N, C-alpha and C positions, 0 to 999 in steps of 0.2 A: 296517670300514674307518674311517680317521681322517684328519682334515685336519691333517697334520703341518706342521712349521715350513716356511715358504716362503722364497723368496729376496728378501723384502721386509724393510725395516729398521725398521718401526714396532711390532713385537710387544713386549709387556712381560710376561714370564713370572713376574714377582714384584717385590719391592722392588728398589731400585736396586743395593744391595749383593749381592743374591742372585739377580738375574735370570738370570745365566749358569748358576748351579747348578740353578735350576728348569727351565731349558730342557733341561739334561742329564737331569734326572729325568723330564721329559715324554717325551723320546725313549727313555730306558731302560725306562719303564713299558710303552710300546707293544711294545718288543722282548720284554719279559718276558711280556706277554699273548699274543704269538704263540707263545712256547715252551709256555705253558699250553694253548693251543688245540691245538698239535701233540700234546701228551700226551693231551688229551681225545679227539681223533679216533683216535689209536692204540688207546686203550682200547675205542673203539667197534668195532674190528675183531675183538675177542675174542668167543668163543662163550660165555663165562661171564657170566651176567646181572649178577653183582656188579661185574665189571669195566666192563660197559656202563654201569651206573648211576653208577659212580665217574667214568667218562669224561664223562658228561653234566654232572656236578657241576663238573668241570674246565672244560668249555666255558662253563658259566654264570659261573665266576670270571673266565675270560678276557674274556668279554663285558662284565662289570662294569668291568674295568680299562680296556678300550677306550672305554667310555662316559665314564669319568672323564677320560681323556686328551682326548676330544672336548670335554668341558665346559671343561677347563683351557685348551685351545687356543683355544676360542671366547672365553673371558674375556681371554686374552692379546691377541687381535686387537682387541677392543673397548677394553680398557684402553690399548692403544697409540694410539688416536685419542681418548682422553679421553672415551669413551662417546658421542662425537658421531656418531651414526648418520647424521645429515644430510650428512656428508662423502661419503657414497656417491653423492650427486648429482654430484660432481666426478670420481668414479672408479667406473665400473660394475663393474670386477673386485673392488673392495672389497666391494660389495654381494653379488655373485653367488658369489664364491669365498671370501672371508675371513669373511663373516657368514652366508650362507645354507648353504653346503656343510657346515660343522660341524654345523648343526642337522639337515640331511638325514641325515648319517652317524649322528648321535645317535638319531634316530627309527629308522633302520635297525637299530642295535644293540639298541634297546629292543624292537622287534618280534621280532628274532632271539632275544633273551633270553626273552621270553614264550613263544615257540614251543618252545624247548628246555625251559623250565619245565613246559609242558604234557606233554611227553614224560616228564619226570622224575616228574611226578605219576601218569601212567599206569603207569609201572613200579612205583610204590609202592602204588597202590590198585587196579590192574587196568585192563585196556584198555577204553576207551570210544570207539566210533567217532566220536561227535560231537566230543569233545574232541580226538581225534587229527586230525580234519579241520580244525578251527580251527588247530591247531599247524602242519599242513602248509601251509595258506594263509598264515599269518603268516611262516613260514620263507621262502616265495617273496617276500613283500612286503618283508621285511627285507633280503634279499640283493639285490633290485632297487634299493632305496634306496642300498645300499652301492655298487652299480655306477654309479648316477646321480652319487653323490658323487665317485667315482673319475674319471668322465668330466669332471665339472666341474673337478676339480683339474688334470687333465692339459691342459685347454684354456686354462689361464691362460698369458698371454704376458708375458714380461719383456723390455722394450726397452732398459733401461739398466743391468741387473744384470751383474755379472762373469760371463763366459762359463763359467768353471770351475764356479761355483756353480750356474749354470743347467743344466749337464750333470748335476751331482750331483742336482739337484732332479728332473729327468726320470728319472734312474735310480731314484729313490725312487718316483715316481708310476707307472711302468710295471709293476713287480711288484705294487703294490697294485691296479692296474686288472685285471691278469690274475687275481690272487687273488680279487677280488670277482666276476669273471666265472665262475670255477670254482665259487664258492659258489652263484651263481645257477643254474648248470647242474645242480649236485648237488641243489639243492632241487627243481628241476623234475623231475629223474629220480626222486627219492624220491616226489614227488607222483604221478607216472605209475605207478610200481611199486605203490604202496599202493592206488590206485584200480582197478588192474587185478587186484589180488589177490582171491582168492575167500574167504580166511579172514583177517579183520582182527585176529584175536586171536593170530596167530602171532608177529609181531615188531612192535616199535615203528617201526623205520626200516630202510631198505634199506642193505645194505653199501656200495652204490655211493655213497651220500651221505657215508659215512665216508671213502671214498677221495677224493672230490672235496674234502671239507672238509680232509683231511690235506694234500693238495697246495696247496690255497688257503692254508692256514696256513703252509706252508713258504715260499710266495711272500710272505706278510705278514712272515715272519721276515727274508727277504732285504731287503725294502723297509725294515723297521725298522733293520736293521744298516747299510744305506747311509745312512739318515737320521741315525743316530748319527755316522757319518763326516762327513756334511755339516754337522751342528751343530758338530762339532769344528773343521772348516775355517772356518765362519762366525765362530767365536769368535776365531780367530787372525788374521782379516783386518780391514781397515778397513771400518767400516759404510758409508762413502760409496760403496763398490763394490756395494751392494745396491740393489734396486729401490725407488723412491720413490713416494709417492702422486702421482697424475696430476692434470692439470687445475687446478693451483693449490691442490689440497687440502692439500699440505704447507705452503705458505706461509700459508694461512688457519689451519691448525691451530697453526702457530708463533705467529701474531699473537694467537690466542685464549689460548694458554698464557701469553704475555707479559702479556696483560690480566688474567690471574688471579694475577699476582704483583706486587701494588702495593708490597710492601716493597722491591723492587728499586729503584724510582724514589725512594722515601724515602731509601734508602741513598745513592743518587747525590747527592741534594740535600744530605744531611748531609755528604757528602764535599766538596762545593763550599764549604759554610760553614766547615768545619774541615779544611782540607787538611793532609795529613801532611807535615811539614817534613823534607826530606832533610838528612843531614849535609853540611857544607861540602865535604868531600873527595870525596863522591859527585858533587856538582854540578860540581866541577873535572874529574873523570874524564869525565862526560857531555859537557862542553864541549869537551874535547880530542878525543873520539871524533867529535864533529860536525865 
């Protein structure tokens, strides 16, 4: 799972001239990762070991992309507040949703990646019960962190954002929540199937895990597609219709940013000393309009 773009207006996805482009890239990468995961879990349903191994490799690639999107989204939120983490004191949702949840999702993706990597190593070097057991436990832990991140995202409340964007945001969050839930159920079912099996060298994973992962990835794809639509809508609208930082955090951030630009005051002082003289005809036009 990933903490995708919210309905708040302080994210900075890149330099001023390329911010919109990077926000599209961020949304497109997550959508692409969902497609890769779908292909990986489809390959898991095959009875050919080579296809299963290739499917695990695709799942690993998809998880790497999701991790990159998580990191990029986390940096975008911190850069939007000038790395002033102390502003979380004035906005609890800033701390719990914009800062903590991307880290939770990143840890979940990392644990999920290590678990699948263990499975890939087992297919390459032979099955070992101890390594497989660690992989099954990490798989559950990673999917649980995904679910926690999804619950944290969907609990965010927007008081002053445009209602249209709020609806789109919830339409993004619900499929991601359901997809994370399916991944967790699939990992638990896989754990139960392996621990109840009498022969641990028969298979790496249960087919039910592949089915749960496939439907979870499809829900991720739906959420990623809706997120791309939401990003497009947000780029077309006035940023003033998005949610702002609460508790005076926006005003404090604005004052701090103004204090970091001393050249602006110097420019104003210079303008007072050497005012630009307007042509005489322009002065006459302004006087007549007044």
